LODO-614404 format. One record per atom (N, C-alpha, C): z, y, x; residue in one letter. Coordinates in steps of 0.001 Angstrom, whole numbers, padded with zeros to 6 digits, always signed. Layout:
N
ZYXA...
//
This chain:
92
+145284+125440+120524M+144991+124452+121583M+144188+123416+120885M+143012+123104+121380A+142086+122056+121060A+142510+120702+121680A+142187+119632+121176V+142223+118398+121771V+140764+118027+122220V+140501+117750+123395I+139246+117473+123988I+139289+116102+124672I+138253+115318+124382L+137996+114089+124923L+136809+114215+125860L+137030+113802+127043V+135821+113803+128093V+135749+112504+128478V+134694+111797+128262M+134324+110413+128744M+133412+110574+129855M+133873+110097+131113G+133241+110245+132306G+133569+111350+132987G+134943+111440+133354A+135494+112645+133932A+135846+112580+135371A+135492+111469+136106S+135782+111360+137545S+135248+112397+138361S+133894+112783+138166R+133299+113790+138989R+132205+114493+138160R+131648+115411+138920G+130396+116150+138372G+130764+116924+137084G+129913+116877+136170I+130000+117653+135004I+131386+117337+134164I+131605+116114+134016G+132832+115653+133422G+134189+116245+134046G+134090+116217+135222R+135326+116749+135980R+135377+118194+135760R+134298+118919+135873G+134264+120385+135625G+134672+120699+134211G+134261+120039+133211L+134776+120156+131875L+136269+119971+131697L+136844+119038+132415V+138236+118795+132328V+138886+119932+132881V+138516+120543+134003R+139105+121553+134697R+139056+122849+133779R+137948+123085+133180A+137704+124269+132406A+138760+124226+131100A+138670+123023+130581C+139394+122950+129138C+140981+123096+129493C+141380+122441+130588V+142815+122469+130974V+143168+123858+131132V+142278+124536+131933A+142591+125963+132328A+142654+126828+131181A+142083+126625+130043R+142165+127478+128852R+143217+126956+127766R+143937+125975+128405G+145136+125496+127568G+144881+124372+126633G+143757+123779+126667D+143459+122687+125732D+144208+121328+126169D+144530+120458+125272R+144964+119150+125601R+143737+118390+125918R+143683+117804+127177V+142457+117024+127500V+142839+115579+127759V+141969+114656+127166I+142069+113276+127310I+140863+112889+128130I+141044+112502+129299A+139893+112145+130220A+139740+110587+130387A+138507+110120+130374T+138360+108781+130702T+137833+108613+132129T+138240+107670+132818V+137673+107323+134182V+137428+105752+134222V+136584+105302+135060R+136363+103752+135160R+137340+103280+136167R+137642+103876+137200Q+138673+103370+138204Q+139888+104195+138143Q+141082+103449+138097R+142330+104060+137873R+142728+105071+138938R+142212+104818+140190A+142461+105647+141227A+141848+107120+140992A+140684+107096+140183D+139981+108338+139960D+140790+109279+139112D+141752+108659+138390G+142554+109505+137413G+143751+110284+138012G+143982+109965+139245E+145317+110590+139827E+145046+112167+139949E+143824+112518+140436A+143749+113978+140605A+143677+114609+139252A+142962+114046+138308L+142908+114552+136901L+144416+114733+136266L+145155+113735+136481R+146579+113810+136030R+147168+115111+136623R+147073+115239+137946A+147622+116311+138706A+147165+117683+138196A+145957+117624+137618E+145508+118986+137097E+145851+119166+135641E+146550+118223+135085G+146989+118368+133610G+146307+117627+132584G+145452+116701+133058A+144820+115887+131898A+145640+114594+131662A+145332+114173+130437E+145772+112787+130244E+144659+111821+130582E+144962+110676+131187V+143923+109922+131746V+143893+108449+131088V+142896+107995+130641L+142659+106654+130145L+141616+105929+131128L+141829+104664+131263V+140785+103921+132081V+139871+103221+131156V+138520+103621+131210V+137563+102963+130290V+136176+102914+131054V+135645+101741+130840D+134253+101484+131441D+133250+101517+130311D+132541+102545+130130V+131710+102646+129023V+130544+101606+128922V+130302+100959+130015A+129258+100021+129945A+129903+098630+129571A+131161+098447+129201D+131757+097318+128735D+132205+097491+127334D+131523+096814+126370P+131983+097059+124930P+133495+096847+124731P+134066+095788+125352A+135430+095503+125114A+136349+096838+125525A+135983+097382+126648S+136759+098473+127216S+136534+099689+126129S+135248+099938+125545V+135176+100979+124722V+135834+100688+123469V+135939+099499+123048S+136691+099175+121839S+138234+099425+122096S+138695+099152+123289G+140016+099399+123656G+140341+101021+123679G+139292+101678+123956L+139423+103119+123812L+139770+103672+122349L+138943+102945+121446A+139218+103282+120102A+140705+103007+119601A+141211+101813+120048W+142529+101554+119754W+143576+102494+120440W+143282+102946+121752Q+144189+103908+122225Q+144083+105262+121640Q+143046+105571+120918L+142860+106908+120307L+143213+106938+118881L+143569+105596+118399D+143752+105628+116926D+144841+106477+116385D+144412+107247+115394G+145293+108269+114908G+145112+109656+115488G+144423+109789+116633Q+144366+111185+117444Q+143279+111906+116583Q+143619+113167+116425E+142626+114096+115974E+141800+114693+117201E+140721+114484+117283I+139899+115041+118449I+138954+116158+117957I+139203+117315+118560D+138370+118515+118139D+137007+118571+118786D+136896+117970+119934C+135508+117963+120561C+135488+116863+121647C+134497+116002+121615A+134287+114839+122471A+132988+115166+123324A+133138+114954+124600W+131977+114991+125545W+131840+113729+126105W+130551+113274+126007Y+130258+111957+126681Y+129310+112268+127882Y+129794+112331+129103V+129085+112540+130324V+129016+111437+131364V+129423+110307+130733A+129327+109121+131760A+127977+108514+131790A+127641+108020+133002G+126307+107346+132920G+125801+107273+134355G+124736+106489+134575V+124036+106290+135851V+122610+106382+135571V+121905+107173+136258W+120441+107241+136135W+119696+106247+136934W+118857+105462+136301D+118058+104475+137151D+116640+104700+136534D+115843+105345+137366A+114476+105763+136898A+113577+104518+136703A+113853+103327+137196G+113099+102144+137064G+113289+101512+135632G+114409+101852+135040T+114700+101252+133702T+114880+102362+132620T+114497+103639+132910A+114840+104758+132040A+114214+104603+130738A+113196+103819+130525A+112551+103684+129230A+113408+102757+128224A+114420+102004+128746H+115052+101131+128034H+116575+101478+128030H+117223+101424+126847P+118639+101729+126800P+119570+100695+127766P+120526+101169+128349P+121346+100219+129196P+122078+099165+128342P+122104+098003+128861T+122884+096831+128177T+124034+096366+129023T+124062+096827+130199Q+125233+096427+131203Q+125822+097588+131785Q
//
């Protein structure tokens, strides 16, 4: 059993990764921005942490929550596409 971290698990690719990893028997730690988004993931067998990856304090909090955890694989699939500013990294 691997320990998998999926950051951005509310929907889309992240949600699919959570489902696939839980189905194969992995321990999955999934992050969501809104607490309500985590209810379905919990029901599917994932551990859920509330993290806003656009907020440095929230990401720092994730580090504290994971302190001492051994993570076998981490997926970062959180994000929003904005073609108008795609040439510059996000700051907010």
